[in-house]
C-alpha positions in Angstrom: -49.9 125.8 12.1 -50.5 127.0 15.7 -54.0 128.3 16.5 -54.2 131.0 19.2 -57.0 133.0 20.7 -56.7 136.8 21.2 -58.9 137.8 24.2 -59.0 141.2 25.2 -56.8 141.8 28.2 -54.8 138.6 27.9 -51.5 137.5 25.9 -52.3 135.2 22.7 -53.0 131.8 24.0 -54.0 128.2 23.2 -57.8 127.8 22.6 -59.7 125.6 24.8 -62.2 123.0 23.5 -65.1 125.3 22.8 -62.9 127.6 21.0 -61.4 124.9 19.0 -64.9 123.6 18.0 -65.8 127.0 17.2 -62.7 127.5 14.8 -63.3 124.2 13.2 -67.1 125.1 12.4 -66.2 128.4 10.7 -63.3 126.7 8.8 -65.7 124.3 7.5 -68.1 126.9 6.4 -65.2 128.6 4.7 -64.5 125.8 2.6 -68.0 125.3 1.7 -68.1 129.1 0.8 -65.5 128.6 -1.6 -66.8 125.4 -3.2 -70.1 127.1 -3.7 -68.5 129.9 -5.4 -66.8 127.7 -7.8 -69.7 125.5 -8.5 -72.0 128.3 -9.3 -69.6 130.4 -11.3 -70.3 133.4 -9.1 -68.9 136.7 -10.6 -68.5 139.0 -7.7 -67.1 142.7 -8.8 -64.8 142.6 -6.1 -62.6 145.5 -7.8 -65.9 147.8 -7.2 -65.8 147.2 -3.5 -68.3 144.2 -3.3 -68.2 140.9 -1.5 -69.0 137.3 -1.6 -71.6 136.7 1.3 -72.3 133.0 2.1 -75.5 133.0 4.5 -78.2 130.4 5.7 -81.7 131.1 4.6 -84.6 128.5 5.6 -82.0 125.9 6.6 -80.1 126.1 3.3 -76.8 127.9 2.9 -76.7 130.1 -0.2 -74.3 132.6 -1.6 -74.7 136.2 -3.4 -73.0 139.4 -4.2 -73.2 142.1 -1.7 -72.0 145.5 -0.9 -69.0 145.7 1.7 -70.6 147.1 4.9 -69.4 150.4 6.4 -67.8 150.4 10.0 -67.4 153.3 12.2 -65.1 153.1 15.1 -66.6 154.1 18.4 -64.2 155.2 21.0 -64.6 153.8 24.4 -66.1 156.4 26.9 -65.5 155.9 30.5 -68.8 157.1 31.9 -69.1 159.1 35.2 -72.3 157.7 36.9 -71.0 157.4 40.5 -73.1 160.2 42.2 -71.0 160.1 45.3 -67.9 160.7 43.4 -69.6 163.6 41.6 -70.3 165.3 44.8 -66.9 164.8 46.1 -65.4 166.1 42.8 -67.7 169.1 42.8 -66.8 169.8 46.4 -63.0 169.7 45.3 -63.7 172.1 42.4 -64.8 174.6 44.7 -62.2 174.0 47.3 -58.9 173.9 44.9 -58.2 174.4 41.5 -54.5 174.0 40.5 -52.6 175.3 37.7 -51.0 172.0 36.8 -51.1 170.6 33.4 -51.2 166.7 33.3 -50.2 164.0 30.8 -52.5 160.8 31.0 -51.8 157.8 29.4 -52.7 154.2 29.3 -50.5 151.5 27.5 -49.9 147.7 27.7 -47.1 146.3 29.3 -44.6 143.8 27.3 -44.9 141.2 30.0 -47.5 138.7 31.0 -48.8 137.9 34.7 -49.7 134.2 35.1 -50.6 133.9 38.6 -54.0 134.1 39.5 -55.6 134.2 36.1 -57.1 131.5 33.7 -54.4 132.5 31.2 -51.4 135.0 31.0 -52.6 138.1 31.4 -51.5 141.2 29.5 -51.5 144.1 32.1 -52.0 147.7 31.0 -50.1 150.7 32.9 -52.4 153.9 33.8 -49.8 156.8 34.2 -50.4 160.4 35.2 -47.1 162.8 34.9 -46.8 166.6 35.4 -46.3 168.1 32.2 -44.1 170.9 33.4 -41.7 169.3 35.5 -42.0 165.7 34.4 -42.7 164.2 37.8 -44.8 161.1 37.8 -48.0 161.9 39.9 -49.3 158.2 39.9 -49.4 155.1 38.2 -51.3 151.7 38.4 -51.5 148.4 36.7 -54.6 147.2 35.5 -56.2 143.5 34.7 -58.8 142.4 32.5 -61.5 143.1 34.7 -60.7 146.9 35.3 -60.1 147.6 31.6 -59.8 151.0 30.3 -61.9 152.7 33.3 -58.6 152.5 35.6 -57.2 155.8 33.8 -60.3 157.8 34.9 -60.4 156.3 38.1 -56.7 157.2 38.9 -57.4 160.7 37.5 -60.3 161.1 39.8 -58.5 159.7 42.8 -55.7 162.3 42.2 -58.1 165.0 41.9 -59.6 164.2 45.0 -56.2 164.3 46.8 -54.5 167.2 45.4 -57.0 169.5 43.3 -58.2 170.1 39.9 -55.9 170.6 36.9 -56.4 173.4 34.2 -55.7 170.9 31.5 -55.0 166.9 30.7 -53.0 166.2 27.7 -53.6 163.1 25.9 -51.9 161.3 22.9 -54.8 160.2 20.9 -58.8 160.0 20.6 -59.0 156.5 22.4 -57.3 157.9 25.6 -59.2 161.1 25.3 -62.5 159.2 25.4 -61.4 157.6 28.7 -61.1 161.1 30.5 -63.3 163.2 28.5 -66.6 162.8 30.6 -64.5 163.4 34.1 -62.8 166.2 32.7 -65.9 168.1 31.1 -67.6 167.4 34.5 -64.7 169.2 36.3 -64.0 171.9 33.6 -60.8 170.4 32.7 -59.5 171.1 29.1 -58.5 168.0 27.2 -56.1 168.5 24.2 -53.8 166.2 22.1 -49.9 166.6 22.4 -46.9 164.6 22.5 -46.4 162.8 25.7 -42.3 163.0 26.1 -42.1 162.1 29.8 -44.9 159.3 29.4 -43.3 158.0 26.2 -39.8 157.6 27.8 -41.5 156.0 30.8 -43.2 153.6 28.8 -39.9 152.7 26.9 -38.0 152.2 30.1 -40.5 149.9 31.6 -40.9 147.7 28.8 -37.1 147.6 28.1 -37.0 146.4 31.7 -39.6 143.8 31.2 -38.1 142.3 28.1 -34.6 142.3 29.8 -36.2 140.5 32.8 -38.0 138.0 30.6 -34.7 137.4 28.7 -32.5 137.0 31.7 -35.2 134.6 33.2 -35.1 132.1 30.1 -31.4 131.9 30.3 -31.4 131.0 34.0 -34.1 128.7 33.7 -32.1 126.9 30.9 -29.1 126.9 33.1 -30.8 125.4 36.1 -32.4 122.7 33.7 -28.9 121.9 32.4 -27.6 121.5 35.9 -30.6 119.4 37.0 -31.7 122.2 39.7 -35.3 121.9 41.0 -36.6 125.6 40.3 -39.9 124.9 42.2 -38.0 124.3 45.5 -35.9 127.6 45.1 -39.2 129.4 44.3 -40.8 128.1 47.4 -37.8 129.9 49.3 -38.4 133.1 47.7 -42.4 133.5 47.9 -41.9 137.0 49.8 -40.1 138.6 46.8 -41.6 140.2 43.8 -41.1 138.7 40.3 -38.5 140.8 39.4 -36.8 140.6 42.8 -36.9 136.9 42.3 -35.4 137.2 39.0 -32.5 139.2 40.4 -32.2 136.7 43.0 -31.8 134.0 40.5 -29.3 136.2 38.4 -27.1 136.4 41.7 -27.6 132.6 42.4 -26.1 131.4 39.0 -22.4 132.1 39.8 -22.8 130.0 43.1 -24.4 127.2 41.2 -21.7 127.5 38.4 -19.0 127.1 41.4 -20.8 124.0 42.7 -21.0 122.4 39.5 -17.4 123.1 38.8 -16.4 121.6 42.1 -18.3 118.6 41.6 -16.7 117.8 38.6 -13.7 115.0 38.6 -10.4 116.0 37.4 -9.8 114.7 34.0 -7.7 112.0 33.3 -4.6 113.2 31.3 -4.4 109.7 29.8 -7.9 109.7 28.7 -7.9 109.9 24.7 -11.0 111.8 24.5 -9.7 115.0 25.8 -6.8 115.0 23.2 
């Protein structure tokens, strides 16, 4: 069994020492709870929606039947608290209102960024699309520190540059919460709808990311089999983006294959191993 830690903004990753100790502690308490339940012949009516609660009281651990707690999901809301930004938005509202309808979306990418982060980071893509002509108005990748607020920031920047749209279309209540306060301040209608252009863009980007990852894995396997030092080649390509570097390696493969072929000795026709 492999334990992984799920931290917001990052790919599932191996736990550090503190997280391992915390996990061990809770596993031990879980075993204690099972043993307590058996030894004390607790009869919890699980079918009625109740649960078994194992808790500490005055330094002693005890168990009892309890009602399941009720949970209410609270959608994140990107608050508009920057007073200077409010003044700029108010000025833009008076100067220019466009008739545009904008699609707004925020979604995780199917790729990891390792450089500069404590562990592989899961980037999110904030996207603005013109609903009528399908043109991408703006996009931005966000890291763990930026979180969900990046979508509201992107929309605010676009409003300041090009004017106030009449409507913003989102796909679900989570995205609506990220732009609702900004749109309310600017008198922009927020409604739910199908984001056809955004969905197609999302699928294309994630397919490209998966393809690059698969190609990169194949390249590294071939290089390892050939004894090629990957780190030395990477030093020659630090000015490239990750995708450009992967394409560069794909172009390099035929050259490496030719070099390997030329370095091979001609087989001895009398060698029994080749028959």
